C-alpha positions in Angstrom: -44.7 91.5 244.7 -48.2 92.3 245.7 -49.9 92.5 248.7 -53.7 91.7 248.8 -55.8 92.3 252.0 -59.3 92.4 253.6 -60.4 94.4 256.9 -63.0 92.8 259.0 -63.7 94.2 262.3 -66.8 94.1 264.7 -69.0 91.7 266.1 -71.3 90.5 263.2 -70.8 87.2 261.9 -71.3 87.8 258.4 -68.7 90.4 257.8 -66.2 87.5 259.0 -67.7 84.7 256.8 -67.6 87.4 253.7 -63.6 88.0 254.2 -63.1 84.5 254.1 -64.9 84.5 251.3 -63.2 87.3 249.7 -59.7 85.9 250.6 -59.9 82.3 249.7 -61.5 83.6 246.2 -58.7 85.9 245.4 -56.0 82.9 246.5 -58.0 81.0 244.0 -56.9 83.1 241.0 -53.8 84.8 242.1 -50.4 84.1 241.0 -47.1 83.6 242.5 -46.0 86.3 244.5 -49.2 87.5 246.2 -49.2 87.7 250.0 -52.6 87.7 251.6 -53.3 89.9 254.6 -56.4 89.8 256.7 -56.4 92.9 259.3 -59.3 92.3 261.8 -60.2 92.8 265.8 -61.2 89.1 266.1 -57.8 87.2 265.0 -59.3 84.2 266.5 -61.9 84.0 263.7 -59.1 83.3 261.4 -57.2 80.4 262.8 -58.3 77.8 259.7 -56.2 80.6 257.7 -53.4 81.3 259.7 -50.9 78.8 257.8 -52.0 80.7 254.3 -52.7 84.5 255.3 -51.1 87.0 257.4 -53.4 87.8 260.2 -52.8 91.3 261.8 -54.7 91.8 264.9 -56.1 95.1 265.4 -56.6 96.7 268.7 -59.3 98.8 269.3 -57.3 101.9 270.6 -55.8 101.3 266.4 -59.4 101.2 264.8 -60.2 104.5 267.0 -57.2 105.8 265.8 -57.9 104.9 262.3 -61.3 106.4 262.5 -59.7 109.8 262.6 -61.3 112.9 264.0 -65.1 112.4 263.2 -64.9 108.4 263.9 -65.6 107.7 260.4 -66.8 104.2 259.8 -64.9 104.2 256.5 -61.7 105.6 257.2 -60.2 103.0 258.3 -60.2 101.5 254.8 -57.6 104.4 253.7 -55.5 103.4 256.6 -55.5 99.4 256.4 -54.4 100.5 252.7 -51.1 102.5 254.3 -50.6 99.7 256.6 -50.2 97.2 253.7 -48.0 99.9 251.7 -45.4 99.7 255.0 -42.1 98.7 253.5 -43.1 99.8 249.8 -42.3 96.2 248.9 -44.9 96.0 246.2 -48.0 96.7 244.9 -51.4 96.7 247.2 -54.5 95.9 247.2 -57.4 95.9 249.5 -60.9 94.1 248.7 -64.1 94.8 250.4 -65.3 91.5 252.4 -68.4 91.7 250.1 -66.1 90.8 247.3 -65.5 87.4 244.9 -62.7 87.3 242.6 -63.6 85.4 239.4 -60.3 85.8 237.0 -56.8 85.0 237.0 -55.4 88.1 238.5 -52.2 88.1 236.5 -53.3 90.5 234.1 -54.9 92.9 236.7 -51.3 92.7 238.6 -49.6 93.7 235.1 -52.3 96.9 235.1 -50.2 97.8 238.6 -46.7 97.2 236.9 -47.7 99.9 234.4 -48.3 102.5 237.2 -52.1 102.1 236.9 -54.3 102.7 239.9 -57.5 100.5 240.0 -60.8 101.2 241.3 -64.1 98.8 241.3 -66.0 100.7 238.6 -66.8 104.2 237.6 -70.1 105.0 238.8 -70.9 108.8 237.7 -69.5 112.5 237.1 -69.3 114.5 240.0 -71.0 117.3 237.7 -74.2 115.1 237.1 -74.9 112.4 239.8 -77.9 110.5 238.7 -79.4 109.9 241.8 -81.1 113.0 244.4 -78.9 111.6 247.3 -75.4 112.0 245.5 -76.2 115.6 243.9 -75.1 117.8 247.2 -71.2 116.7 246.3 -71.8 119.0 242.8 -71.6 121.8 244.9 -69.5 120.6 248.3 -66.7 119.2 246.0 -66.6 120.8 242.9 -65.0 124.1 242.4 -62.6 123.8 245.6 -59.0 122.8 245.9 -58.3 119.9 248.1 -55.0 119.9 249.4 -53.9 121.0 246.1 -56.0 119.1 243.8 -58.9 120.7 241.9 -61.7 118.2 240.8 -63.0 119.1 237.4 -66.6 118.7 236.1 -65.1 115.4 234.5 -64.0 114.0 237.7 -65.9 111.0 238.7 -67.0 109.0 241.8 -65.7 105.4 241.5 -66.6 102.8 243.9 -64.3 101.3 246.1 -64.8 97.9 246.6 -61.7 97.3 245.1 -58.7 99.5 245.5 -55.4 98.7 244.0 -52.2 101.4 244.4 -49.0 100.7 242.1 -45.8 100.3 244.0 -44.3 103.2 242.0 -47.4 105.6 243.3 -47.8 104.1 247.1 -47.0 108.0 248.4 -50.5 108.8 246.8 -52.1 107.2 249.7 -50.7 109.6 252.2 -52.5 112.4 249.7 -55.8 110.2 249.9 -55.9 110.4 253.8 -55.2 114.0 253.6 -58.0 114.5 251.0 -60.4 112.7 253.2 -59.8 114.5 256.3 -60.5 118.0 254.7 -63.3 116.7 252.7 -65.1 114.9 255.9 -66.0 118.2 257.7 -67.4 119.5 254.3 -69.9 117.1 253.3 -72.5 114.5 255.0 -72.0 112.1 252.0 -71.4 108.8 253.1 -68.9 107.7 250.2 -66.3 110.2 251.0 -63.8 107.9 251.5 -64.1 106.4 248.1 -64.6 109.7 246.6 -61.1 110.5 248.0 -59.5 107.7 246.2 -61.4 108.8 243.0 -60.1 112.5 243.3 -56.6 111.7 244.4 -56.2 109.0 242.0 -57.5 110.6 238.7 -55.4 113.3 239.5 -52.0 111.2 240.1 -52.1 108.7 237.6 -54.3 106.3 234.9 -57.5 104.8 236.7 -59.0 101.5 235.8 -61.9 99.3 236.7 -61.0 96.4 238.5 -64.6 95.0 237.8 -63.4 92.5 235.2 -61.7 90.6 237.8 -63.2 91.1 240.9 -67.1 91.0 241.6 -68.5 93.6 244.2 -71.9 92.1 245.8 -73.0 94.9 247.5 -76.4 95.2 245.9 -77.1 91.7 246.2 -75.5 90.7 249.7 -78.2 89.3 251.4 -78.1 86.0 248.6 -74.0 85.9 248.4 -73.4 86.5 251.9 -75.8 83.2 252.3 -74.0 81.1 249.8 -70.7 81.9 251.0 -71.2 81.2 254.4 -72.9 78.0 253.3 -69.9 77.0 251.0 -67.6 77.8 253.7 -69.4 75.3 256.6 -69.1 72.9 254.2 -65.5 73.1 253.3 -64.8 73.2 256.9 -66.9 70.0 257.8 -65.3 68.3 255.2 -62.2 68.9 256.8 -60.7 71.0 253.8 -57.5 73.0 254.2 -57.9 76.8 252.8 -55.7 75.5 249.3 -58.0 73.1 248.8 -61.1 75.3 249.5 -59.7 78.2 247.5 -59.4 75.6 244.6 -62.8 74.5 244.7 -64.2 77.7 244.7 -62.3 78.2 241.3 -63.9 75.1 240.0 -67.3 75.4 241.6 -67.8 79.3 242.4 -70.8 81.1 244.0 -73.0 82.4 241.1 -76.0 84.8 240.9 -77.0 88.4 239.8 -75.1 91.0 241.4 -78.2 93.4 241.5 -80.6 91.9 243.7 -82.3 95.0 244.6 -86.4 95.1 244.0 -87.5 97.0 240.9 -89.8 99.7 241.3 -93.0 97.5 241.2 -91.5 95.1 243.4 -91.1 97.9 246.1 -94.4 98.9 245.7 -95.9 95.5 246.1 -93.7 95.3 249.4 -95.2 98.4 250.7 -98.6 97.2 249.8 -98.0 94.0 251.5 -97.0 96.0 254.6 -99.8 98.1 254.9 -102.1 95.4 254.5 -100.4 93.0 256.9 -99.6 90.4 254.4 -97.2 87.8 256.0 -93.6 88.2 255.2 -91.3 85.8 254.1 -89.2 84.2 256.8 -85.8 84.9 257.2 -83.9 81.8 257.1 
């Protein structure tokens, strides 16, 4: 069995419409034996899904506890994984709200069956981060032991838009929480949560990318979020049930470039337009 979940909390409507897209697209491609779970502080926004998906109501006190002593905004993802692993009944997979499943997940589940960890994709070696804002990690993380794990120059930062842990290795998720809590006070880097998965998973078993099955559209979020919301409204207005909506997304998926960030020249042009007071595009 595999338990696949998404955590969505806070008042922003976009986050909750994205969560519907993440779960429904996973339903569209999942094999038998996958349980779907939404962990949220606003369960009333998921009534449409309640006959197809387990809705776990997160109380405000739970979220405060899950954020940990530093009240980190990303730490609840680690706790969501530990919650999903409760009972050790099968593999666990947590997807970010801004994800869409694209392929039959049977072969992805087979990786978990073999004891392989999954993370969305490998980004860079900690010894040579390509971006200036990440280079602090070379000095802050390498050369230190984190609960008995010593990252090497070959250790990598992986994107955590998808996190999969096989049933045979669920105890590792407790290590992830411990490593995160020891790293967080030592670094101001925003992605310590995904670094904790990266360091612990690489030390405890093989890691593969989940990108062949699941898209993470964080760098073109405005486009995909609007497209997902548009399709959801159409599905709801036509009276579709969740299974029908999932089937429709399998046959007619939301598509577009995953990287919608402006090029260097586009950024220069935008800044120049702002400087001279040129009218911007309306945010519709």
